[in-house]
C-alpha positions as CSV (number, residue, x, y, z in Angstrom):
1,M,-26.0,-80.0,-57.9
2,N,-27.6,-77.1,-56.0
3,L,-28.6,-74.7,-58.7
4,F,-29.2,-71.8,-56.3
5,A,-25.9,-72.3,-54.4
6,L,-24.1,-72.6,-57.7
7,F,-25.4,-69.2,-58.9
8,A,-24.7,-67.7,-55.5
9,D,-21.1,-68.6,-56.1
10,H,-21.3,-67.1,-59.6
11,V,-22.6,-63.8,-58.1
12,R,-19.7,-63.8,-55.6
13,D,-17.3,-64.5,-58.5
14,A,-18.8,-61.5,-60.3
15,V,-18.2,-59.3,-57.3
16,S,-14.6,-60.5,-57.1
17,Q,-14.2,-59.6,-60.8
18,L,-15.5,-56.1,-60.1
19,V,-13.0,-55.8,-57.2
20,A,-10.1,-56.9,-59.4
21,E,-11.2,-54.3,-62.0
22,G,-11.3,-51.6,-59.4
23,A,-15.0,-51.0,-60.0
24,V,-15.8,-51.7,-56.3
25,P,-13.6,-51.6,-53.2
26,A,-11.9,-54.7,-51.8
27,G,-13.1,-56.4,-48.7
28,I,-16.8,-56.5,-49.5
29,D,-18.6,-59.1,-47.3
30,T,-20.8,-61.2,-49.6
31,A,-22.1,-63.5,-46.8
32,R,-25.6,-62.0,-47.1
33,V,-25.9,-62.6,-50.8
34,V,-28.6,-65.1,-51.6
35,V,-30.0,-66.5,-54.8
36,E,-33.6,-67.7,-54.7
37,P,-36.6,-68.2,-57.0
38,P,-38.1,-64.9,-58.1
39,R,-41.5,-63.9,-56.7
40,E,-43.1,-64.3,-60.1
41,A,-42.2,-67.0,-62.7
42,S,-42.4,-64.4,-65.5
43,H,-39.4,-62.7,-64.0
44,G,-37.1,-65.6,-64.7
45,D,-35.6,-68.6,-62.9
46,L,-33.4,-67.0,-60.3
47,A,-33.2,-63.8,-58.4
48,T,-30.4,-62.3,-56.2
49,N,-30.3,-59.5,-53.7
50,A,-26.6,-58.9,-54.2
51,A,-26.8,-55.3,-55.3
52,M,-29.2,-54.4,-52.5
53,V,-27.0,-55.8,-49.7
54,L,-23.6,-54.8,-51.1
55,A,-24.4,-51.3,-52.4
56,K,-23.5,-49.5,-49.1
57,E,-20.1,-51.2,-48.8
58,A,-19.5,-50.6,-52.5
59,G,-20.3,-46.9,-52.2
60,M,-22.8,-47.1,-55.0
61,K,-26.5,-47.0,-55.6
62,P,-28.1,-50.5,-55.7
63,R,-29.2,-50.1,-59.3
64,D,-25.8,-48.9,-60.5
65,L,-24.1,-51.9,-58.8
66,A,-26.8,-54.2,-60.2
67,E,-26.0,-53.0,-63.8
68,K,-22.4,-53.8,-63.3
69,L,-23.2,-57.3,-62.0
70,T,-25.6,-58.1,-64.8
71,G,-22.8,-57.6,-67.3
72,K,-20.8,-60.4,-65.6
73,L,-23.7,-62.7,-65.0
74,A,-25.0,-62.4,-68.6
75,A,-21.8,-63.9,-69.9
76,L,-22.3,-67.2,-68.0
77,P,-23.0,-70.3,-70.0
78,G,-26.7,-71.2,-70.0
79,V,-27.9,-67.7,-69.1
80,A,-30.5,-66.4,-71.5
81,R,-31.0,-62.9,-70.0
82,V,-30.3,-60.9,-66.8
83,E,-32.4,-57.9,-65.8
84,V,-32.5,-55.3,-63.1
85,A,-35.8,-54.9,-61.3
86,G,-37.2,-52.4,-58.9
87,P,-34.6,-50.7,-56.7
88,G,-31.8,-53.2,-57.6
89,F,-32.9,-56.8,-57.6
90,I,-31.4,-58.9,-60.3
91,N,-33.5,-61.5,-62.2
92,I,-31.8,-64.3,-64.2
93,A,-33.5,-66.5,-66.9
94,L,-31.7,-69.7,-68.0
95,D,-31.9,-71.0,-71.5
96,G,-33.2,-74.4,-72.6
97,S,-29.8,-75.9,-72.6
98,Y,-29.5,-75.7,-68.8
99,W,-32.3,-78.0,-67.7
100,P,-31.0,-81.2,-69.3
101,R,-27.9,-80.7,-67.2
102,V,-30.0,-80.5,-64.0
103,L,-32.0,-83.6,-65.0
104,A,-28.8,-85.5,-65.7
105,A,-27.4,-84.5,-62.3
106,V,-30.5,-85.9,-60.6
107,L,-30.3,-89.2,-62.5
108,T,-26.6,-89.6,-61.8
109,A,-26.8,-88.8,-58.1
110,G,-30.0,-90.8,-57.6
111,R,-31.5,-90.6,-54.1
112,D,-28.4,-88.7,-52.9
113,F,-29.4,-85.7,-55.1
114,G,-30.1,-82.9,-52.7
115,R,-27.9,-84.3,-49.9
116,A,-26.1,-81.4,-48.4
117,D,-23.1,-80.6,-46.2
118,A,-24.7,-77.6,-44.3
119,G,-24.0,-79.3,-41.0
120,G,-20.4,-80.0,-41.8
121,G,-20.5,-83.3,-39.9
122,Q,-21.1,-81.5,-36.6
123,K,-22.7,-83.4,-33.8
124,I,-26.2,-82.4,-32.9
125,N,-28.6,-83.9,-30.3
126,V,-32.3,-84.1,-31.1
127,E,-34.4,-85.0,-28.0
128,Y,-38.0,-85.8,-28.8
129,V,-41.0,-87.6,-27.5
130,S,-39.8,-88.0,-23.9
131,A,-43.3,-89.0,-22.7
132,N,-43.7,-89.8,-19.1
133,P,-43.4,-93.6,-18.6
134,T,-46.8,-94.0,-17.1
135,G,-48.8,-95.6,-19.9
136,P,-49.1,-96.1,-23.7
137,M,-48.4,-93.1,-25.9
138,H,-51.4,-91.0,-26.9
139,V,-52.2,-89.2,-30.1
140,G,-50.8,-85.9,-28.5
141,H,-47.4,-87.5,-28.2
142,C,-47.6,-88.6,-31.8
143,R,-47.0,-85.2,-33.3
144,G,-43.8,-84.5,-31.4
145,A,-42.6,-88.0,-32.1
146,V,-43.1,-87.7,-35.9
147,F,-41.9,-84.1,-36.0
148,G,-38.7,-84.9,-34.1
149,D,-38.0,-88.0,-36.1
150,A,-38.5,-86.2,-39.5
151,L,-36.4,-83.3,-38.3
152,A,-33.6,-85.7,-37.2
153,N,-33.7,-87.4,-40.7
154,L,-33.7,-84.0,-42.4
155,L,-30.7,-82.8,-40.4
156,A,-28.8,-86.0,-41.2
157,F,-29.6,-85.5,-44.9
158,A,-28.3,-81.9,-44.6
159,G,-24.9,-83.0,-43.2
160,W,-25.3,-83.2,-39.5
161,Q,-24.2,-86.1,-37.3
162,V,-27.5,-86.6,-35.5
163,T,-28.1,-88.5,-32.2
164,R,-31.8,-89.2,-31.4
165,E,-32.5,-89.1,-27.7
166,Y,-35.3,-89.9,-25.4
167,Y,-35.4,-88.5,-21.8
168,I,-37.1,-90.9,-19.4
169,N,-38.9,-88.9,-16.7
170,D,-38.6,-91.7,-14.1
171,A,-37.7,-89.7,-11.0
172,G,-40.8,-87.6,-10.3
173,A,-44.0,-88.1,-8.4
174,Q,-45.8,-89.4,-11.4
175,V,-43.9,-92.7,-11.4
176,D,-44.9,-93.3,-7.8
177,V,-48.5,-92.8,-8.9
178,L,-47.8,-95.4,-11.6
179,A,-46.4,-97.8,-9.0
180,R,-49.4,-97.4,-6.7
181,S,-51.7,-98.0,-9.7
182,A,-49.7,-101.2,-10.7
183,Y,-49.9,-102.4,-7.1
184,L,-53.7,-102.3,-7.3
185,R,-53.5,-104.4,-10.4
186,Y,-51.2,-106.8,-8.5
187,R,-53.8,-107.2,-5.8
188,E,-56.4,-107.7,-8.5
189,A,-54.3,-110.4,-10.1
190,L,-54.3,-112.2,-6.7
191,G,-58.1,-112.3,-6.8
192,E,-59.0,-109.1,-4.8
193,A,-61.8,-106.9,-6.1
194,I,-60.4,-103.4,-6.5
195,T,-61.7,-99.9,-7.0
196,I,-59.3,-97.5,-8.7
197,P,-59.5,-94.2,-6.8
198,E,-59.3,-90.8,-8.5
199,G,-55.7,-89.8,-9.0
200,L,-54.4,-93.2,-10.0
201,Y,-54.1,-94.5,-13.6
202,P,-57.3,-96.5,-14.6
203,G,-56.2,-98.0,-17.9
204,D,-56.3,-101.7,-18.6
205,Y,-52.7,-101.5,-19.8
206,L,-51.6,-102.1,-16.2
207,V,-53.3,-105.4,-15.9
208,P,-50.4,-107.3,-17.4
209,V,-48.0,-105.5,-15.0
210,G,-50.1,-106.8,-12.1
211,K,-49.8,-110.3,-13.4
212,A,-46.1,-109.9,-14.0
213,L,-45.7,-108.9,-10.3
214,V,-47.5,-112.0,-9.2
215,T,-45.3,-114.1,-11.4
216,K,-42.2,-112.6,-9.8
217,Y,-43.2,-112.0,-6.2
218,G,-46.2,-114.3,-5.6
219,N,-48.2,-112.8,-2.7
220,T,-45.1,-111.7,-0.7
221,L,-45.7,-108.0,-1.4
222,L,-49.0,-108.0,0.4
223,G,-47.5,-108.1,3.8
224,K,-45.0,-105.2,3.2
225,S,-45.4,-101.5,3.8
226,E,-45.6,-99.1,0.9
227,E,-42.0,-98.0,1.7
228,E,-40.9,-101.6,1.0
229,W,-43.0,-102.6,-2.0
230,L,-43.0,-99.2,-3.8
231,P,-39.4,-99.4,-5.2
232,P,-39.6,-102.9,-6.8
233,V,-43.1,-102.3,-8.1
234,R,-42.0,-99.0,-9.6
235,A,-39.0,-100.5,-11.3
236,I,-41.1,-103.3,-13.0
237,A,-43.8,-100.8,-13.9
238,I,-41.4,-98.4,-15.5
239,D,-39.7,-101.2,-17.5
240,A,-43.1,-102.4,-18.7
241,M,-44.2,-98.9,-19.7
242,M,-40.9,-98.2,-21.5
243,G,-41.3,-101.5,-23.4
244,M,-44.8,-100.4,-24.4
245,I,-43.6,-97.0,-25.5
246,R,-40.7,-98.5,-27.5
247,D,-43.3,-100.7,-29.3
248,D,-45.6,-97.8,-29.9
249,L,-42.7,-95.8,-31.4
250,A,-41.6,-98.8,-33.5
251,A,-45.1,-98.9,-35.0
252,L,-44.2,-95.4,-36.4
253,N,-40.7,-96.6,-37.4
254,I,-39.1,-94.4,-34.7
255,H,-36.0,-95.6,-33.0
256,H,-33.8,-93.6,-30.6
257,E,-30.1,-94.2,-30.1
258,V,-30.1,-93.0,-26.5
259,F,-32.6,-93.5,-23.7
260,F,-31.5,-91.3,-20.8
261,S,-32.9,-92.0,-17.3
262,E,-33.7,-89.0,-15.1
263,R,-33.0,-91.2,-12.0
264,T,-29.3,-91.3,-13.0
265,L,-29.1,-87.6,-12.4
266,H,-30.1,-88.0,-8.8
267,A,-28.2,-91.2,-8.0
268,R,-25.4,-90.9,-5.5
269,P,-22.8,-93.7,-5.4
270,E,-21.8,-94.6,-1.9
271,G,-19.9,-91.7,-0.5
272,G,-20.1,-89.8,-3.8
273,S,-22.0,-87.0,-5.4
274,S,-24.8,-87.0,-8.0
275,I,-24.7,-85.5,-11.5
276,I,-26.8,-82.7,-10.2
277,D,-24.5,-82.1,-7.2
278,R,-21.6,-81.8,-9.5
279,M,-23.4,-79.4,-11.9
280,L,-24.3,-77.1,-8.9
281,E,-20.7,-77.1,-7.8
282,S,-19.5,-76.1,-11.2
283,L,-22.0,-73.2,-11.3
284,R,-21.2,-72.1,-7.8
285,A,-17.5,-72.0,-8.7
286,R,-18.4,-69.4,-11.3
287,D,-20.7,-67.5,-8.9
288,L,-23.8,-68.4,-10.9
289,V,-25.6,-69.9,-7.9
290,Y,-26.5,-67.9,-4.8
291,E,-28.8,-67.8,-1.8
292,G,-31.5,-65.2,-2.1
293,R,-35.2,-64.2,-2.2
294,L,-37.5,-63.8,-5.2
295,P,-40.6,-61.6,-5.6
296,P,-43.9,-63.4,-6.0
297,P,-44.7,-64.3,-9.6
298,K,-46.8,-61.8,-11.5
299,G,-50.5,-62.5,-11.2
300,Q,-50.1,-64.8,-8.2
301,P,-52.0,-63.8,-5.0
302,V,-49.5,-62.6,-2.3
303,E,-51.1,-64.9,0.3
304,D,-50.1,-67.9,-1.8
305,W,-46.5,-66.9,-2.0
306,E,-43.9,-68.4,0.3
307,D,-41.3,-65.7,0.9
308,R,-38.1,-67.6,1.9
309,E,-34.4,-67.7,1.1
310,Q,-33.7,-70.1,-1.7
311,T,-30.8,-71.5,-3.8
312,L,-31.1,-69.6,-7.0
313,F,-29.5,-69.7,-10.5
314,R,-28.6,-66.4,-12.0
315,A,-30.7,-67.0,-15.1
316,T,-31.1,-63.2,-15.7
317,Q,-27.4,-63.0,-16.5
318,F,-28.1,-65.2,-19.5
319,G,-31.3,-63.5,-20.9
320,D,-34.0,-65.0,-18.7
321,D,-36.7,-62.7,-17.0
322,V,-36.0,-63.8,-13.4
323,D,-33.5,-65.9,-11.5
324,R,-34.7,-69.5,-10.9
325,P,-34.9,-71.8,-7.9
326,L,-32.8,-74.9,-7.8
327,M,-34.1,-76.4,-4.6
328,K,-37.5,-77.0,-3.0
329,S,-38.4,-76.0,0.6
330,D,-37.9,-79.7,1.6
331,G,-34.3,-79.7,0.3
332,A,-35.0,-81.7,-2.9
333,Y,-33.9,-80.5,-6.2
334,T,-36.3,-78.7,-8.5
335,Y,-37.1,-80.1,-12.0
336,F,-35.2,-77.2,-13.3
337,A,-32.0,-78.3,-11.5
338,A,-32.4,-81.8,-13.0
339,D,-32.9,-80.3,-16.5
340,I,-29.8,-78.1,-16.2
341,A,-27.8,-81.2,-15.2
342,Y,-29.2,-83.2,-18.0
343,H,-28.3,-80.7,-20.6
344,K,-24.9,-80.2,-19.1
345,D,-24.5,-84.0,-19.5
346,K,-25.3,-83.6,-23.2
347,F,-22.7,-81.0,-23.5
348,D,-20.2,-83.2,-21.7
349,R,-21.0,-85.9,-24.2
350,G,-19.8,-83.6,-27.0
351,F,-23.0,-81.9,-28.1
352,K,-22.6,-78.1,-28.7
353,R,-25.8,-78.0,-30.7
354,M,-29.0,-79.3,-29.1
355,I,-32.7,-79.4,-30.2
356,D,-35.5,-80.3,-27.8
357,I,-39.0,-81.0,-29.1
358,W,-41.6,-80.0,-26.5
359,G,-45.4,-79.7,-26.3
360,A,-46.7,-76.1,-26.7
361,D,-47.7,-76.0,-23.0
362,H,-44.0,-75.9,-22.1
363,G,-43.5,-72.6,-24.0
364,G,-42.9,-70.6,-20.8
365,Y,-40.0,-72.9,-19.9
366,V,-37.9,-72.2,-23.1
367,K,-36.1,-69.0,-22.1
368,R,-34.9,-70.4,-18.8
369,M,-33.5,-73.6,-20.3
370,Q,-31.7,-71.7,-23.0
371,A,-30.2,-69.5,-20.3
372,A,-29.2,-72.6,-18.4
373,V,-27.5,-74.2,-21.4
374,K,-25.5,-71.1,-22.0
375,A,-24.4,-71.1,-18.4
376,A,-23.7,-74.8,-18.0
377,S,-21.6,-74.8,-21.2
378,D,-19.9,-71.5,-20.5
379,G,-21.4,-70.1,-23.7
380,Q,-20.1,-73.0,-25.9
381,A,-23.4,-74.7,-26.5
382,S,-26.8,-73.6,-27.8
383,L,-30.3,-75.0,-27.3
384,D,-33.1,-74.7,-29.9
385,V,-36.6,-75.6,-28.7
386,E,-39.3,-76.5,-31.1
387,L,-42.9,-76.5,-29.8
388,C,-45.6,-78.8,-31.1
389,Q,-49.2,-77.6,-30.9
390,L,-52.2,-79.8,-30.0
391,V,-53.7,-82.5,-32.3
392,R,-57.5,-82.5,-32.5
393,L,-58.5,-86.1,-33.5
394,L,-61.6,-86.3,-35.6
395,R,-63.6,-88.7,-37.6
396,N,-65.7,-87.1,-40.4
397,G,-65.4,-83.8,-38.5
398,E,-66.5,-85.2,-35.1
399,P,-64.3,-85.6,-32.1
400,V,-63.1,-89.1,-31.5
401,K,-64.1,-90.9,-28.2
402,M,-61.5,-92.0,-25.7
403,S,-59.8,-95.4,-25.8
404,K,-61.2,-98.2,-23.7
405,R,-57.7,-99.6,-23.3
406,A,-56.1,-96.4,-22.1
407,G,-59.0,-95.2,-20.0
408,D,-58.9,-91.5,-20.6
409,F,-57.2,-90.8,-24.0
410,V,-56.8,-92.1,-27.5
411,T,-53.6,-94.2,-27.9
412,L,-51.1,-93.7,-30.7
413,R,-51.3,-97.4,-31.5
414,D,-55.1,-97.1,-32.0
415,V,-54.5,-94.4,-34.6
416,V,-51.7,-96.3,-36.4
417,E,-53.7,-99.5,-36.5
418,E,-56.7,-97.7,-38.0
419,V,-55.1,-95.6,-40.7
420,G,-51.6,-96.9,-41.1
421,R,-48.1,-95.6,-40.3
422,D,-47.6,-93.6,-43.5
423,A,-50.8,-91.6,-43.2
424,V,-50.0,-90.8,-39.6
425,R,-46.4,-89.7,-40.3
426,F,-47.2,-87.6,-43.4
427,M,-50.2,-85.8,-42.0
428,M,-48.5,-85.1,-38.7
429,I,-45.8,-83.3,-40.6
430,N,-48.1,-81.6,-43.2
431,R,-48.6,-78.5,-41.1
432,K,-46.1,-76.2,-39.3
433,N,-45.5,-77.7,-35.9
434,D,-46.6,-74.5,-33.9
435,A,-50.1,-74.6,-35.5
436,V,-52.9,-76.7,-34.1
437,L,-53.5,-79.8,-36.3
438,D,-56.9,-81.3,-37.1
439,F,-56.3,-85.0,-37.8
440,D,-59.4,-86.6,-39.4
441,L,-59.3,-90.4,-39.4
442,A,-61.7,-90.5,-42.3
443,K,-60.0,-87.9,-44.5
444,V,-56.5,-89.3,-44.2
445,I,-57.5,-92.6,-46.0
446,E,-59.4,-90.9,-48.8
447,Q,-58.0,-91.7,-52.2
448,S,-58.2,-88.1,-53.6
449,R,-56.1,-85.1,-54.3
450,D,-57.4,-83.6,-51.1
451,N,-55.5,-86.3,-49.2
452,P,-51.8,-85.3,-49.5
453,V,-50.3,-88.6,-48.4
454,F,-52.3,-90.5,-51.0
455,Y,-51.6,-87.9,-53.7
456,V,-47.8,-88.0,-53.2
457,Q,-47.6,-91.8,-52.8
458,Y,-49.8,-92.3,-55.8
459,A,-47.4,-90.1,-57.8
460,H,-44.6,-92.5,-57.0
461,A,-46.8,-95.5,-57.8
462,R,-47.8,-93.9,-61.1
463,A,-44.2,-93.3,-62.0
464,S,-43.4,-96.9,-61.2
465,S,-46.3,-98.0,-63.4
466,I,-45.1,-95.9,-66.3
467,L,-41.7,-97.5,-66.1
468,R,-43.1,-101.0,-65.9
469,N,-45.3,-100.3,-69.0
470,A,-42.3,-98.8,-70.8
471,K,-40.4,-102.0,-70.1
472,E,-43.1,-104.0,-71.8
473,A,-43.0,-101.7,-74.9
474,F,-39.2,-101.6,-75.0
475,P,-37.9,-104.8,-73.3
476,D,-34.2,-103.7,-73.7
477,L,-34.7,-100.5,-71.6
478,P,-32.1,-100.3,-68.8
479,A,-33.5,-100.7,-65.3
480,E,-31.2,-98.2,-63.5
481,A,-32.2,-94.5,-63.5
482,G,-28.6,-93.4,-63.9
483,A,-28.5,-95.0,-67.4
484,F,-31.0,-92.5,-68.6
485,A,-28.7,-89.6,-68.0
486,D,-27.3,-90.3,-71.5
487,A,-30.7,-89.8,-73.2
488,E,-31.4,-86.9,-75.5
489,L,-32.8,-84.8,-72.7
490,S,-33.0,-81.7,-74.9
491,R,-36.1,-83.4,-76.4
492,L,-37.9,-82.3,-73.2
493,D,-39.1,-79.0,-74.5
494,D,-42.8,-79.0,-73.5
495,E,-43.7,-76.4,-70.8
496,G,-45.0,-79.1,-68.4
497,E,-41.8,-81.1,-68.8
498,I,-39.5,-78.1,-68.2
499,A,-41.7,-77.1,-65.2
500,L,-41.1,-80.5,-63.7
501,V,-37.3,-80.3,-64.2
502,K,-37.3,-76.8,-62.5
503,L,-39.1,-78.3,-59.5
504,L,-36.5,-81.1,-59.3
505,A,-33.8,-78.4,-59.4
506,S,-35.2,-76.7,-56.3
507,Y,-35.0,-79.9,-54.2
508,P,-31.5,-79.2,-52.7
509,R,-32.6,-75.7,-51.8
510,I,-35.7,-77.0,-50.1
511,V,-33.7,-79.5,-48.1
512,E,-31.2,-76.9,-46.9
513,Q,-33.8,-74.3,-46.0
514,A,-36.1,-76.8,-44.3
515,A,-33.1,-78.0,-42.2
516,A,-31.9,-74.5,-41.3
517,A,-35.5,-73.4,-40.3
518,R,-36.2,-76.7,-38.5
519,E,-39.3,-77.0,-40.7
520,P,-39.8,-80.4,-42.2
521,H,-43.3,-79.5,-43.3
522,R,-41.7,-77.5,-46.2
523,L,-40.6,-80.9,-47.6
524,A,-44.1,-82.3,-47.4
525,F,-45.4,-79.2,-49.2
526,Y,-42.7,-79.6,-51.9
527,L,-43.5,-83.3,-52.5
528,Y,-47.2,-82.4,-53.0
529,E,-46.2,-79.8,-55.6
530,L,-43.9,-82.3,-57.4
531,A,-46.6,-85.0,-57.3
532,S,-49.1,-82.5,-58.7
533,G,-46.7,-81.7,-61.6
534,L,-46.3,-85.4,-62.5
535,H,-50.1,-86.0,-62.3
536,G,-50.7,-82.9,-64.4
537,Q,-48.3,-83.9,-67.1
538,W,-49.8,-87.4,-67.2
539,N,-53.2,-85.9,-67.7
540,R,-52.0,-83.6,-70.5
541,G,-50.7,-86.7,-72.2
542,K,-54.3,-88.1,-72.1
543,D,-55.6,-85.1,-73.9
544,M,-52.6,-84.6,-76.2
545,P,-51.1,-88.0,-77.3
546,H,-47.8,-86.5,-78.5
547,L,-47.1,-85.6,-74.8
548,R,-47.5,-89.1,-73.5
549,F,-44.6,-90.6,-71.6
550,I,-44.5,-93.7,-73.8
551,I,-44.7,-93.3,-77.6
552,E,-44.0,-96.7,-79.1
553,D,-42.8,-95.3,-82.5
554,D,-40.6,-92.6,-81.0
555,R,-38.0,-94.3,-78.9
556,K,-35.8,-91.2,-78.3
557,S,-38.6,-89.1,-77.0
558,T,-39.8,-91.9,-74.8
559,Y,-36.3,-92.4,-73.5
560,A,-36.0,-88.7,-72.5
561,R,-39.4,-88.7,-70.9
562,L,-38.7,-91.9,-69.0
563,A,-35.5,-90.1,-67.7
564,L,-37.9,-87.4,-66.3
565,V,-40.2,-90.0,-64.8
566,H,-37.2,-91.8,-63.1
567,A,-36.0,-88.5,-61.7
568,V,-39.3,-87.5,-60.3
569,A,-39.7,-91.0,-58.7
570,L,-36.2,-90.7,-57.2
571,I,-36.9,-87.3,-55.6
572,I,-40.3,-88.4,-54.3
573,A,-38.8,-91.5,-52.8
574,S,-35.9,-89.4,-51.3
575,G,-38.3,-86.9,-49.7
576,L,-40.7,-89.5,-48.4
577,S,-37.8,-91.4,-46.9
578,I,-36.8,-88.2,-44.9
579,L,-40.3,-87.9,-43.7
580,G,-40.3,-91.7,-42.7
581,V,-43.0,-92.6,-45.3
582,D,-42.9,-95.4,-47.8
583,A,-42.8,-94.8,-51.5
584,P,-45.0,-97.6,-52.9
585,E,-44.6,-99.0,-56.4
586,E,-48.3,-99.9,-56.5
587,M,-51.4,-98.6,-54.7
588,R,-54.1,-101.0,-53.5
């Protein structure tokens, strides 16, 4: 039951009635009509822009159309009053009989309350993390990993058929650097004293890779040239790094369905063409690739610019600022060419909607990739890119030192082991992804209202405790939340109780809006507000005994209040599940 969507339908029905009566012309487009909470609670429970957006088509002043609509809306069951405000906004207040219906709907639907069909079952590919396979994941990767996973969960809850994908960057120069670093550790494992030069990876995480190479090859790689030993060392090192990365992600309860290797884009079967070759052929056939010259980039000294004829993609034809090179001067493909081929492969796999989660330092790459996806799919697919800003890791306000194991950064595993998965996941999502995030290791384990993850989890634990205590007072109480839908819910007439039900009613709207805006942090904010409502009502019961959740000599009021507690617990558990955070029944 989406209260706001339901009343949006009521508004459209009211417009249809006015059309049938001849009060407004037929054919009015109501697609822009929305129903949302009013700016101020004193204005009512719902507000609609219908008169404002329909007045021009109706050939009426907004307030005049609003007056006609209010007559229809005021007749709806459960509506206490309808008022026109300002230039033509319509505010709607519901009477007390409406909120028990909402609460009963929550209890009946359980953790499926708020589940939407906004995606209509369409396929969508969410690619996130995609860290280079050159070492353990660091805390900077963590934010994109958590954001991408929470977004994928949110989209699935909102009705999309989601595939979670990881792009393995295993074809660039960085994996050759990895192989050379691993080869040094191989020599070390054979007893040689080594010095790791600048430019190679110094972390101790490569020590086991060196030992694994000795186990497989003995000392036979020592007598070979780099051209001979590099490929097998690289393959083993990449496999080891991806195993480490999978383990790091599993520590955050993140699991991808697809791991796509960049090397497969370049591979040419004997006598055949690569995926990139075929992508270029398809673009050439549509005259989207040509040989030409580009001006030097703005701000780059002319003497550093190589003026040469290049293979170029007509990116400007699809909204980019400049056409883009597809081949380097040595004849190798550019990263951009590989990225076009990769996204075309996604399209060929049936994905017309794609979302990529990137670090903020890739912001300049967005426009060209969106242009490329339009071109490669002949306008049938779209790419949304969400950028994640930096994470500043602190402890009591001071920057955290680097990890000894990694060598030059703090690992994701270090952070998870220190503060726990739930704290990492909730706090990484508790701020909009395009804003810099300060993550203080000391603050995220505080047991206080200032620590959002504790405060929300404590609300679920408190609700569970209330239900356990109620079972002791009334042993015959049902265990299932749905059984409480038959309680006398009209007994919930205290302002704090009604405020909680209204918050529950807004959950489906929060889910749909957060999914549409690609902003899972909205859900984290909502859960904090709901937790605050429960804690606040519990505290009021301490001061005013007649408001306590359990009143042993008033079974019917207790039953109704336990229905409310069950509903709050269900929605907190549902929201936390989307964020990938546990809903504990006890806090220790």
